[in-house]
N, C-alpha and C positions, 0 to 999 in steps of 0.2 A: 504494500500500500504506500502511495506517495502523496504528498500534499498536492492538492489541485492548483493549477496555475492561478485561479482567482483568489486564492489565499493571500497572495503577495500584493494584491491591489487595494487592500484595505489601507487605512491611513497607517503610516510607518510605525507610530508608537503602538498602535493596536497589534500590528504584525510582530513587533519586537516582544511584546508581552506574551503573545500567542505562541511564539517560538520556544519559550521556556518549557522544557519537558518533551519537546519534539526530538526525534532521533536523526542524527546526521550519519549517512551511510557512505562508505568509500570502498569501491572495488579496486583492489591492488593485486593485479595478476589474477590468480585463482582464489585469493583470499578476500573476505569481506570484513571491514572494520566498521564499528558502529559506536557512537557516543551520544549520550543524552545531554542536550543543551541546558546549562544551569545559570548562565550569565551572558547578557547581551547588552549592546548599546545602540541607540538609534541615532542616525545622522540625517539631518533634514535638508540636504541640498543647498541651493543657491543662497538661502537666507540664514544658513547656519555657518558661522565663522569657524567652527571646528571641523567642518566637512571638507573633503578633498574637492568638492564641487562648489565651494563658497564663491559667491559673486558670479556663478555660471562658468567657473574655470573648467576648461575641457582640454585634456592632453592625452597623449598615448597611454600614460600611466592609468588614468581614471576612466578611459573610454567605456569600460564594461559597466560603470555606474549608470551610464546613459541607456543601457539596454532595458527592455521591459522587465517588470518584476518576475522573479523566479529564476534568476541567473546568479552565478557566483562572481563577485568582484574580489580578486586576489591581488594584493600588492606587497611590495618589499619595504621594510621599514628599518631604520637605524643601521642599514647596511648589513643586517644579519637575520631578520625574521620575516617570514611570510605571515600575512594576516588575511582572513577570509571574511567577507561581508556577503549578506544575502540582499540582493537588489530588490527594491520594492517599487510600487507605482507604475504608471504608464511609461513607455519609452520617452527618453529625453528629460525626465524630471530629476533623475540623479539622487534619489534617496536610497538609503541602505541601512542594514543592521549588522554591526560588527559582532562576530561570534567571539566572546571573551573567554568562556570556560565551559568545560563539558566533563561528564562522568563516563568513563569507559564502560561499554556494554558488551562489545564483541571484539576479539582480536587483541586482547590485552597483552599477550606475549609479544606480539609484533610491536605494539606501542612501547613496551618496555625496551625492546631492542633499539628502537628508533630514538628513545629518550633515556640513554644510559645514566644520565646525571640525576634522574628522578629517583629519590630514595623510597618514596611510597607511591602507591597508585593514585592517591589524591593529588600528587604533584605532576602527574603525567600531562594534564591538560588544563591546569589552573592559571591560564594566561593565553592571550590570542596567538602568540608565536609558538607556544608549547603545543596548543591544540593542533595547529597546522603541521608542526613537526611530527607529532605522534601519528597523525592521520595521512602523512605523505601528501599534503596539499601545498602546491607551489604554483608558479606562473603558468605551468601547462594547463591548469584548471581555471585560469582566468577567463570569464565569459561562458563557462560551462553551464548548460541548463540544469536546474536542480530537480528535474524529473527524468534524468537520463539513465544511462547504464553504469557510469563511472562514479557519479556523485549525486546523491539525492537526499531529500528530507522526507521523513515519514512522520505521521501524526503522533501525538503524545501517546506513550504507553504507560503513563502514570497519571494520576489525577492531580491537577494543579488548580487550587482555589485562588480567588483574588487575594485573600489574606496571606497566601504563601509567597506572594511576590513583593520583594523589597525594592525600594527606589532610592537612587542617589544621583549625584552629579557624575559625569563621565570621568574616566581616569586618563591622565596624560594629555589633557587639552587645556592646561592652565593658561596658555598664551592666546586664548580665543576670545578675549573680552567677555562680555556678559554671557555668551554661549557657554563659557567654561562652567557656569553654575547651573545650567539647565538640567532638570531632573530626568535624564534620558538613559540612565543605566538601570537595568532591571535584573534581578537575580533571585534565586530561590532561597528564601530565608532559612538560615541554619544549615544549608547544604555544605558538606565538607569539601566539595570539589570547586567551590567558588574561588576566584583569585584572591590573594591576600593584599 
């Protein structure tokens, strides 16, 4: 079962909250890796000074943000980490949800091999770069449809009530003026796999 394309066309904050508890699947050769999303951040396009698409900025790097909802936007940051976003909205709006942390569900041995520095399973994907490293997500998946054969999102396999969702400002966007304080980070309250 995969999330339907229309899931991604709701407003971006609603999509971000609805992604918590959903399962990200990655086909790696003959193996399937899966992780349940526990922390995300919404980025609201041209009017969001923390977004890669602020003021309508468009470049080779962020071109995938301008695809229709239901695609992956994967970018390189700090010269060392890949990060994955779920694109939302109609084409050319450039809103997205950053996947910040996840709980391993399937393929944990492979994730441990890919993240040898992680001492505990809760450290395998407790940050956006770690999540991509554990799940072998890199530039080759930029622009990938999220209902394909390589990378896809499945509906929640756990119950998430509104009161289970905590809200805070986003992390690492301190230089974004007033947008730095916007309450657009969502995570599962008390979940051990959320980033620290």
